[in-house]
Biopython code that builds the backbone (N, CA, C, O; Angstrom):
import numpy as np
from Bio.PDB.StructureBuilder import StructureBuilder

atoms = [
    (1, "MET", "N", (19.292, 102.861, 133.462)),
    (1, "MET", "CA", (18.724, 101.619, 133.965)),
    (1, "MET", "C", (17.686, 101.959, 135.023)),
    (1, "MET", "O", (17.875, 102.882, 135.816)),
    (2, "ALA", "N", (16.597, 101.215, 135.032)),
    (2, "ALA", "CA", (15.533, 101.400, 136.018)),
    (2, "ALA", "C", (16.024, 100.995, 137.398)),
    (2, "ALA", "O", (16.883, 100.123, 137.528)),
    (3, "ASP", "N", (15.471, 101.637, 138.435)),
    (3, "ASP", "CA", (15.774, 101.207, 139.791)),
    (3, "ASP", "C", (14.656, 100.285, 140.273)),
    (3, "ASP", "O", (13.690, 100.044, 139.549)),
    (4, "CYS", "N", (14.789, 99.772, 141.489)),
    (4, "CYS", "CA", (13.803, 98.811, 142.009)),
    (4, "CYS", "C", (12.405, 99.417, 142.091)),
    (4, "CYS", "O", (11.430, 98.776, 141.698)),
    (5, "ASN", "N", (12.298, 100.642, 142.595)),
    (5, "ASN", "CA", (10.984, 101.269, 142.728)),
    (5, "ASN", "C", (10.305, 101.426, 141.376)),
    (5, "ASN", "O", (9.121, 101.119, 141.232)),
    (6, "GLU", "N", (11.048, 101.903, 140.388)),
    (6, "GLU", "CA", (10.486, 102.074, 139.052)),
    (6, "GLU", "C", (10.109, 100.727, 138.451)),
    (6, "GLU", "O", (9.043, 100.589, 137.850)),
    (7, "THR", "N", (10.967, 99.749, 138.608)),
    (7, "THR", "CA", (10.696, 98.422, 138.065)),
    (7, "THR", "C", (9.423, 97.845, 138.655)),
    (7, "THR", "O", (8.567, 97.349, 137.922)),
    (8, "LEU", "N", (9.292, 97.904, 139.966)),
    (8, "LEU", "CA", (8.101, 97.344, 140.613)),
    (8, "LEU", "C", (6.849, 98.139, 140.254)),
    (8, "LEU", "O", (5.771, 97.564, 140.101)),
    (9, "ARG", "N", (6.985, 99.442, 140.121)),
    (9, "ARG", "CA", (5.845, 100.293, 139.758)),
    (9, "ARG", "C", (5.370, 99.979, 138.336)),
    (9, "ARG", "O", (4.171, 100.028, 138.060)),
    (10, "GLU", "N", (6.295, 99.660, 137.439)),
    (10, "GLU", "CA", (5.967, 99.419, 136.030)),
    (10, "GLU", "C", (5.794, 97.939, 135.685)),
    (10, "GLU", "O", (5.607, 97.597, 134.517)),
    (11, "LEU", "N", (5.855, 97.071, 136.673)),
    (11, "LEU", "CA", (5.856, 95.633, 136.411)),
    (11, "LEU", "C", (4.607, 95.167, 135.658)),
    (11, "LEU", "O", (4.719, 94.399, 134.702)),
    (12, "GLU", "N", (3.429, 95.616, 136.069)),
    (12, "GLU", "CA", (2.199, 95.192, 135.390)),
    (12, "GLU", "C", (2.158, 95.714, 133.956)),
    (12, "GLU", "O", (1.753, 94.998, 133.040)),
    (13, "THR", "N", (2.575, 96.951, 133.768)),
    (13, "THR", "CA", (2.616, 97.519, 132.420)),
    (13, "THR", "C", (3.618, 96.767, 131.561)),
    (13, "THR", "O", (3.370, 96.531, 130.379)),
    (14, "PHE", "N", (4.748, 96.390, 132.145)),
    (14, "PHE", "CA", (5.757, 95.593, 131.448)),
    (14, "PHE", "C", (5.170, 94.243, 131.041)),
    (14, "PHE", "O", (5.333, 93.812, 129.899)),
    (15, "LEU", "N", (4.489, 93.581, 131.970)),
    (15, "LEU", "CA", (3.894, 92.272, 131.671)),
    (15, "LEU", "C", (2.799, 92.378, 130.615)),
    (15, "LEU", "O", (2.577, 91.438, 129.852)),
    (16, "ASP", "N", (2.122, 93.508, 130.568)),
    (16, "ASP", "CA", (1.078, 93.724, 129.563)),
    (16, "ASP", "C", (1.655, 94.059, 128.194)),
    (16, "ASP", "O", (0.921, 94.108, 127.208)),
    (17, "GLY", "N", (2.969, 94.291, 128.124)),
    (17, "GLY", "CA", (3.599, 94.658, 126.861)),
    (17, "GLY", "C", (3.254, 96.072, 126.419)),
    (17, "GLY", "O", (3.229, 96.363, 125.223)),
    (18, "GLU", "N", (2.985, 96.958, 127.385)),
    (18, "GLU", "CA", (2.533, 98.306, 127.063)),
    (18, "GLU", "C", (3.601, 99.381, 127.245)),
    (18, "GLU", "O", (3.288, 100.569, 127.164)),
    (19, "LEU", "N", (4.837, 99.000, 127.486)),
    (19, "LEU", "CA", (5.913, 99.983, 127.628)),
    (19, "LEU", "C", (6.554, 100.245, 126.270)),
    (19, "LEU", "O", (6.591, 99.368, 125.407)),
    (20, "ASP", "N", (7.058, 101.462, 126.096)),
    (20, "ASP", "CA", (7.805, 101.739, 124.872)),
    (20, "ASP", "C", (9.145, 100.999, 124.947)),
    (20, "ASP", "O", (9.540, 100.518, 126.009)),
    (21, "ALA", "N", (9.825, 100.917, 123.826)),
    (21, "ALA", "CA", (11.058, 100.123, 123.738)),
    (21, "ALA", "C", (12.125, 100.542, 124.752)),
    (21, "ALA", "O", (12.693, 99.669, 125.408)),
    (22, "PRO", "N", (12.425, 101.838, 124.913)),
    (22, "PRO", "CA", (13.467, 102.200, 125.887)),
    (22, "PRO", "C", (13.097, 101.810, 127.326)),
    (22, "PRO", "O", (13.949, 101.330, 128.074)),
    (23, "ALA", "N", (11.849, 102.013, 127.711)),
    (23, "ALA", "CA", (11.416, 101.648, 129.071)),
    (23, "ALA", "C", (11.464, 100.134, 129.249)),
    (23, "ALA", "O", (11.898, 99.647, 130.292)),
    (24, "ARG", "N", (11.026, 99.395, 128.247)),
    (24, "ARG", "CA", (11.048, 97.925, 128.305)),
    (24, "ARG", "C", (12.478, 97.413, 128.444)),
    (24, "ARG", "O", (12.748, 96.517, 129.244)),
    (25, "GLU", "N", (13.383, 97.979, 127.668)),
    (25, "GLU", "CA", (14.787, 97.566, 127.732)),
    (25, "GLU", "C", (15.404, 97.905, 129.080)),
    (25, "GLU", "O", (16.221, 97.142, 129.596)),
    (26, "SER", "N", (15.025, 99.039, 129.657)),
    (26, "SER", "CA", (15.527, 99.432, 130.971)),
    (26, "SER", "C", (15.048, 98.457, 132.047)),
    (26, "SER", "O", (15.822, 98.057, 132.917)),
    (27, "ILE", "N", (13.781, 98.078, 131.987)),
    (27, "ILE", "CA", (13.235, 97.119, 132.957)),
    (27, "ILE", "C", (13.913, 95.765, 132.769)),
    (27, "ILE", "O", (14.289, 95.123, 133.750)),
    (28, "GLN", "N", (14.072, 95.325, 131.529)),
    (28, "GLN", "CA", (14.725, 94.035, 131.265)),
    (28, "GLN", "C", (16.152, 94.034, 131.807)),
    (28, "GLN", "O", (16.592, 93.052, 132.403)),
    (29, "ALA", "N", (16.868, 95.129, 131.600)),
    (29, "ALA", "CA", (18.244, 95.214, 132.106)),
    (29, "ALA", "C", (18.253, 95.142, 133.628)),
    (29, "ALA", "O", (19.106, 94.477, 134.216)),
    (30, "HIS", "N", (17.313, 95.820, 134.260)),
    (30, "HIS", "CA", (17.255, 95.796, 135.721)),
    (30, "HIS", "C", (16.929, 94.383, 136.214)),
    (30, "HIS", "O", (17.549, 93.895, 137.159)),
    (31, "LEU", "N", (15.966, 93.735, 135.582)),
    (31, "LEU", "CA", (15.600, 92.370, 135.989)),
    (31, "LEU", "C", (16.777, 91.414, 135.837)),
    (31, "LEU", "O", (16.912, 90.458, 136.602)),
    (32, "GLY", "N", (17.627, 91.675, 134.849)),
    (32, "GLY", "CA", (18.790, 90.832, 134.628)),
    (32, "GLY", "C", (19.836, 90.932, 135.723)),
    (32, "GLY", "O", (20.682, 90.048, 135.861)),
    (33, "GLY", "N", (19.782, 92.014, 136.510)),
    (33, "GLY", "CA", (20.792, 92.195, 137.537)),
    (33, "GLY", "C", (20.261, 92.305, 138.949)),
    (33, "GLY", "O", (21.037, 92.534, 139.877)),
    (34, "CYS", "N", (18.952, 92.147, 139.141)),
    (34, "CYS", "CA", (18.364, 92.321, 140.474)),
    (34, "CYS", "C", (17.494, 91.112, 140.813)),
    (34, "CYS", "O", (16.386, 90.968, 140.297)),
    (35, "LEU", "N", (18.001, 90.264, 141.668)),
    (35, "LEU", "CA", (17.291, 89.040, 142.020)),
    (35, "LEU", "C", (15.947, 89.319, 142.680)),
    (35, "LEU", "O", (14.975, 88.613, 142.411)),
    (36, "ASP", "N", (15.873, 90.338, 143.542)),
    (36, "ASP", "CA", (14.604, 90.651, 144.215)),
    (36, "ASP", "C", (13.515, 91.032, 143.215)),
    (36, "ASP", "O", (12.391, 90.538, 143.303)),
    (37, "CYS", "N", (13.839, 91.897, 142.277)),
    (37, "CYS", "CA", (12.858, 92.312, 141.272)),
    (37, "CYS", "C", (12.525, 91.162, 140.318)),
    (37, "CYS", "O", (11.381, 91.023, 139.885)),
    (38, "LEU", "N", (13.515, 90.349, 139.995)),
    (38, "LEU", "CA", (13.262, 89.197, 139.143)),
    (38, "LEU", "C", (12.307, 88.226, 139.817)),
    (38, "LEU", "O", (11.438, 87.656, 139.157)),
    (39, "GLN", "N", (12.456, 88.031, 141.122)),
    (39, "GLN", "CA", (11.527, 87.161, 141.855)),
    (39, "GLN", "C", (10.119, 87.753, 141.862)),
    (39, "GLN", "O", (9.141, 87.018, 141.723)),
    (40, "ALA", "N", (10.004, 89.077, 142.022)),
    (40, "ALA", "CA", (8.698, 89.736, 141.969)),
    (40, "ALA", "C", (8.087, 89.557, 140.582)),
    (40, "ALA", "O", (6.895, 89.278, 140.452)),
    (41, "PHE", "N", (8.916, 89.722, 139.539)),
    (41, "PHE", "CA", (8.443, 89.522, 138.167)),
    (41, "PHE", "C", (7.936, 88.095, 137.983)),
    (41, "PHE", "O", (6.842, 87.888, 137.459)),
    (42, "ASP", "N", (8.721, 87.116, 138.407)),
    (42, "ASP", "CA", (8.328, 85.714, 138.270)),
    (42, "ASP", "C", (7.007, 85.445, 138.986)),
    (42, "ASP", "O", (6.145, 84.744, 138.456)),
    (43, "PHE", "N", (6.846, 86.002, 140.194)),
    (43, "PHE", "CA", (5.617, 85.812, 140.945)),
    (43, "PHE", "C", (4.423, 86.385, 140.185)),
    (43, "PHE", "O", (3.402, 85.713, 140.039)),
    (44, "HIS", "N", (4.545, 87.620, 139.701)),
    (44, "HIS", "CA", (3.430, 88.256, 138.984)),
    (44, "HIS", "C", (3.115, 87.528, 137.683)),
    (44, "HIS", "O", (1.946, 87.371, 137.329)),
    (45, "ALA", "N", (4.134, 87.088, 136.975)),
    (45, "ALA", "CA", (3.911, 86.359, 135.728)),
    (45, "ALA", "C", (3.204, 85.034, 136.000)),
    (45, "ALA", "O", (2.284, 84.665, 135.270)),
    (46, "GLU", "N", (3.623, 84.319, 137.035)),
    (46, "GLU", "CA", (2.978, 83.041, 137.389)),
    (46, "GLU", "C", (1.551, 83.277, 137.866)),
    (46, "GLU", "O", (0.653, 82.509, 137.523)),
    (47, "LEU", "N", (1.330, 84.319, 138.644)),
    (47, "LEU", "CA", (-0.014, 84.639, 139.116)),
    (47, "LEU", "C", (-0.948, 84.910, 137.944)),
    (47, "LEU", "O", (-2.089, 84.447, 137.943)),
    (48, "ARG", "N", (-0.482, 85.648, 136.956)),
    (48, "ARG", "CA", (-1.295, 85.900, 135.764)),
    (48, "ARG", "C", (-1.645, 84.598, 135.046)),
    (48, "ARG", "O", (-2.771, 84.418, 134.582)),
    (49, "THR", "N", (-0.675, 83.697, 134.959)),
    (49, "THR", "CA", (-0.913, 82.416, 134.298)),
    (49, "THR", "C", (-1.981, 81.618, 135.036)),
    (49, "THR", "O", (-2.881, 81.054, 134.414)),
    (50, "VAL", "N", (-1.883, 81.573, 136.344)),
    (50, "VAL", "CA", (-2.848, 80.825, 137.159)),
    (50, "VAL", "C", (-4.244, 81.442, 137.031)),
    (50, "VAL", "O", (-5.227, 80.725, 136.846)),
    (51, "ILE", "N", (-4.328, 82.758, 137.128)),
    (51, "ILE", "CA", (-5.627, 83.426, 137.024)),
    (51, "ILE", "C", (-6.232, 83.206, 135.648)),
    (51, "ILE", "O", (-7.427, 82.936, 135.527)),
    (52, "SER", "N", (-5.421, 83.321, 134.621)),
    (52, "SER", "CA", (-5.911, 83.109, 133.262)),
    (52, "SER", "C", (-6.452, 81.695, 133.084)),
    (52, "SER", "O", (-7.529, 81.503, 132.520)),
    (53, "ALA", "N", (-5.705, 80.709, 133.565)),
    (53, "ALA", "CA", (-6.149, 79.310, 133.445)),
    (53, "ALA", "C", (-7.444, 79.095, 134.227)),
    (53, "ALA", "O", (-8.355, 78.421, 133.746)),
    (54, "LYS", "N", (-7.528, 79.656, 135.411)),
    (54, "LYS", "CA", (-8.717, 79.495, 136.243)),
    (54, "LYS", "C", (-9.934, 80.143, 135.589)),
    (54, "LYS", "O", (-11.028, 79.579, 135.602)),
    (55, "CYS", "N", (-9.739, 81.317, 135.025)),
    (55, "CYS", "CA", (-10.857, 82.032, 134.410)),
    (55, "CYS", "C", (-11.378, 81.323, 133.162)),
    (55, "CYS", "O", (-12.557, 81.445, 132.830)),
    (56, "GLN", "N", (-10.528, 80.596, 132.481)),
    (56, "GLN", "CA", (-10.963, 79.886, 131.280)),
    (56, "GLN", "C", (-11.801, 78.666, 131.611)),
    (56, "GLN", "O", (-12.562, 78.194, 130.766)),
    (57, "ASN", "N", (-11.677, 78.152, 132.816)),
    (57, "ASN", "CA", (-12.394, 76.929, 133.195)),
    (57, "ASN", "C", (-13.724, 77.194, 133.863)),
    (57, "ASN", "O", (-14.538, 76.278, 133.981)),
    (58, "ASP", "N", (-13.971, 78.404, 134.302)),
    (58, "ASP", "CA", (-15.186, 78.716, 135.040)),
    (58, "ASP", "C", (-16.203, 79.414, 134.151)),
    (58, "ASP", "O", (-15.846, 80.188, 133.263)),
    (59, "GLN", "N", (-17.471, 79.130, 134.403)),
    (59, "GLN", "CA", (-18.558, 79.824, 133.727)),
    (59, "GLN", "C", (-18.709, 81.213, 134.328)),
    (59, "GLN", "O", (-18.481, 81.409, 135.522)),
    (60, "MET", "N", (-19.094, 82.169, 133.499)),
    (60, "MET", "CA", (-19.355, 83.511, 134.001)),
    (60, "MET", "C", (-20.634, 83.474, 134.829)),
    (60, "MET", "O", (-21.644, 82.936, 134.375)),
    (61, "PRO", "N", (-20.607, 84.031, 136.023)),
    (61, "PRO", "CA", (-21.818, 84.050, 136.856)),
    (61, "PRO", "C", (-22.964, 84.766, 136.143)),
    (61, "PRO", "O", (-22.750, 85.743, 135.426)),
    (62, "ALA", "N", (-24.169, 84.273, 136.347)),
    (62, "ALA", "CA", (-25.354, 84.875, 135.737)),
    (62, "ALA", "C", (-25.437, 86.350, 136.133)),
    (62, "ALA", "O", (-25.264, 86.694, 137.302)),
    (63, "GLY", "N", (-25.697, 87.197, 135.176)),
    (63, "GLY", "CA", (-25.873, 88.615, 135.436)),
    (63, "GLY", "C", (-24.587, 89.424, 135.458)),
    (63, "GLY", "O", (-24.646, 90.652, 135.502)),
    (64, "LEU", "N", (-23.436, 88.782, 135.428)),
    (64, "LEU", "CA", (-22.183, 89.527, 135.496)),
    (64, "LEU", "C", (-21.984, 90.416, 134.273)),
    (64, "LEU", "O", (-21.565, 91.566, 134.410)),
    (65, "LEU", "N", (-22.277, 89.905, 133.086)),
    (65, "LEU", "CA", (-22.098, 90.705, 131.877)),
    (65, "LEU", "C", (-22.974, 91.953, 131.927)),
    (65, "LEU", "O", (-22.536, 93.031, 131.526)),
    (66, "ALA", "N", (-24.201, 91.817, 132.412)),
    (66, "ALA", "CA", (-25.089, 92.978, 132.519)),
    (66, "ALA", "C", (-24.513, 94.013, 133.484)),
    (66, "ALA", "O", (-24.609, 95.214, 133.231)),
    (67, "LYS", "N", (-23.922, 93.564, 134.576)),
    (67, "LYS", "CA", (-23.312, 94.488, 135.535)),
    (67, "LYS", "C", (-22.112, 95.199, 134.914)),
    (67, "LYS", "O", (-21.906, 96.391, 135.139)),
    (68, "ILE", "N", (-21.329, 94.468, 134.136)),
    (68, "ILE", "CA", (-20.172, 95.069, 133.462)),
    (68, "ILE", "C", (-20.644, 96.107, 132.455)),
    (68, "ILE", "O", (-20.066, 97.189, 132.358)),
    (69, "GLU", "N", (-21.692, 95.779, 131.706)),
    (69, "GLU", "CA", (-22.236, 96.732, 130.735)),
    (69, "GLU", "C", (-22.682, 98.017, 131.415)),
    (69, "GLU", "O", (-22.471, 99.105, 130.880)),
    (70, "LEU", "N", (-23.292, 97.905, 132.582)),
    (70, "LEU", "CA", (-23.721, 99.095, 133.324)),
    (70, "LEU", "C", (-22.529, 99.944, 133.742)),
    (70, "LEU", "O", (-22.604, 101.172, 133.719)),
    (71, "CYS", "N", (-21.441, 99.306, 134.121)),
    (71, "CYS", "CA", (-20.240, 100.041, 134.531)),
    (71, "CYS", "C", (-19.648, 100.844, 133.382)),
    (71, "CYS", "O", (-19.147, 101.949, 133.587)),
    (72, "PHE", "N", (-19.706, 100.292, 132.178)),
    (72, "PHE", "CA", (-19.113, 100.957, 131.028)),
    (72, "PHE", "C", (-20.073, 101.918, 130.351)),
    (72, "PHE", "O", (-19.645, 102.802, 129.609)),
    (73, "GLY", "N", (-21.351, 101.756, 130.595)),
    (73, "GLY", "CA", (-22.344, 102.657, 130.016)),
    (73, "GLY", "C", (-22.264, 102.695, 128.513)),
    (73, "GLY", "O", (-22.281, 101.651, 127.861)),
    (74, "GLU", "N", (-22.177, 103.890, 127.952)),
    (74, "GLU", "CA", (-22.190, 104.063, 126.502)),
    (74, "GLU", "C", (-20.907, 103.587, 125.831)),
    (74, "GLU", "O", (-20.903, 103.375, 124.618)),
    (75, "ASP", "N", (-19.823, 103.414, 126.575)),
    (75, "ASP", "CA", (-18.560, 102.966, 125.981)),
    (75, "ASP", "C", (-18.580, 101.494, 125.625)),
    (75, "ASP", "O", (-17.678, 101.018, 124.936)),
    (76, "PHE", "N", (-19.582, 100.764, 126.075)),
    (76, "PHE", "CA", (-19.681, 99.328, 125.827)),
    (76, "PHE", "C", (-20.519, 99.136, 124.582)),
    (76, "PHE", "O", (-21.647, 99.625, 124.522)),
    (77, "ASP", "N", (-19.990, 98.426, 123.573)),
    (77, "ASP", "CA", (-20.694, 98.374, 122.293)),
    (77, "ASP", "C", (-21.630, 97.178, 122.137)),
    (77, "ASP", "O", (-22.156, 96.956, 121.047)),
    (78, "GLY", "N", (-21.851, 96.401, 123.202)),
    (78, "GLY", "CA", (-22.868, 95.360, 123.154)),
    (78, "GLY", "C", (-22.405, 94.000, 122.675)),
    (78, "GLY", "O", (-23.085, 93.007, 122.931)),
    (79, "ASP", "N", (-21.266, 93.914, 121.983)),
    (79, "ASP", "CA", (-20.816, 92.599, 121.522)),
    (79, "ASP", "C", (-19.667, 92.079, 122.382)),
    (79, "ASP", "O", (-18.886, 91.226, 121.959)),
    (80, "GLY", "N", (-19.583, 92.616, 123.609)),
    (80, "GLY", "CA", (-18.553, 92.157, 124.521)),
    (80, "GLY", "C", (-17.251, 92.921, 124.408)),
    (80, "GLY", "O", (-16.251, 92.559, 125.027)),
    (81, "GLN", "N", (-17.268, 93.986, 123.609)),
    (81, "GLN", "CA", (-16.057, 94.781, 123.398)),
    (81, "GLN", "C", (-16.278, 96.187, 123.933)),
    (81, "GLN", "O", (-17.372, 96.742, 123.836)),
    (82, "VAL", "N", (-15.236, 96.740, 124.489)),
    (82, "VAL", "CA", (-15.264, 98.128, 124.924)),
    (82, "VAL", "C", (-14.808, 98.958, 123.731)),
    (82, "VAL", "O", (-13.794, 98.642, 123.108)),
    (83, "GLY", "N", (-15.523, 99.983, 123.418)),
    (83, "GLY", "CA", (-15.084, 100.755, 122.267)),
    (83, "GLY", "C", (-15.850, 101.919, 122.020)),
    (83, "GLY", "O", (-15.571, 102.652, 121.071)),
]
sb = StructureBuilder()
sb.init_structure("model")
sb.init_model(0)
sb.init_chain("A")
sb.init_seg("    ")
for serial, (resi, resn, name, xyz) in enumerate(atoms, 1):
    if name == "N":
        sb.init_residue(resn, " ", resi, " ")
    sb.init_atom(name, np.array(xyz, "f"), 0.0, 1.0, " ", f" {name:<3s}", serial, name[0])
structure = sb.get_structure()
């Protein structure tokens, strides 16, 4: 079973669905028995929901896409996808 430090360290990866099955199950088991970590999980999950909703309602600032393309350089394929 994961401990609090491991759970908190892996929380974003867990929320992204990027953990392998054993790690995911370990985090889930820990969250089931640790109120502090469960509250941290709930906070991060709600924060993601709020940010996602906010980002869908706002227009992208002028020039932002060009700045992002510069950051990615050749890895940016021009149609808005990194690849």
